[in-house]
C-alpha positions, 0 to 999 in steps of 0.5 A, a space after each residue: 775121170 769119166 765115171 761121172 759121165 758113165 753115171 749121168 742118169 744115176 742119182 743114187 749112191 755116192 761119189 767121192 771127192 776125186 770123182 766129183 772134182 774130176 768131173 768138175 775139171 772136165 766140165 770147166 775145160 769144156 766151158 773154156 774151150 766153148 767160150 774160146 771157140 765162141 769168141 774167136 771162130 763164131 764171133 763173126 755170127 754175132 753182132 753184139 757178143 755176149 754168151 755164145 751158142 756153143 757155150 750154152 749148148 755145152 752148159 745145157 748138155 751138162 745139166 743132168 750130169 752136174 746134178 747127178 754128180 752133185 747129188 752123189 757127192 752130197 750123199 757121200 757126205 751123208 747129206 740129202 740132195 735137197 741141200 742143193 737148193 741152198 745154192 739158191 741163196 745168193 753168195 752164202 748158199 754157193 759157199 756152203 755147197 762148196 764146203 760140203 763138196 770139199 768135205 771128206 765123205 762118211 767113212 764106211 757105209 752110210 744111209 746112201 750106200 757103201 763108200 765109192 770104190 767098193 767092189 759091190 758098187 763097181 759091179 753094179 755099174 759096170 
């Protein structure tokens, strides 16, 4: 589950669907917990509500990990990480990126390396 966090600074290689979506689930849980704490415990420190400080800290703390996991997930589908920029197109871009993340990876080796879970790859990051 924490493979994406172990490879936070690794923008090379590939990440399978399981690795990416487990990271996404962990991030979602962190954000929900931060929002709950912001709205209950820390609400006494804010007068107008809005986005809480803990929520912002969790989001900023995950930026690099989210980018690296996204890069590697796109690499697994044999796409360049430049495809992340499509998310800048409102509505359509996020939907296209979601489809890319859900698609199965390229079977066998592609231009970004061996498939996730191969012994050679695991020894590199152990």
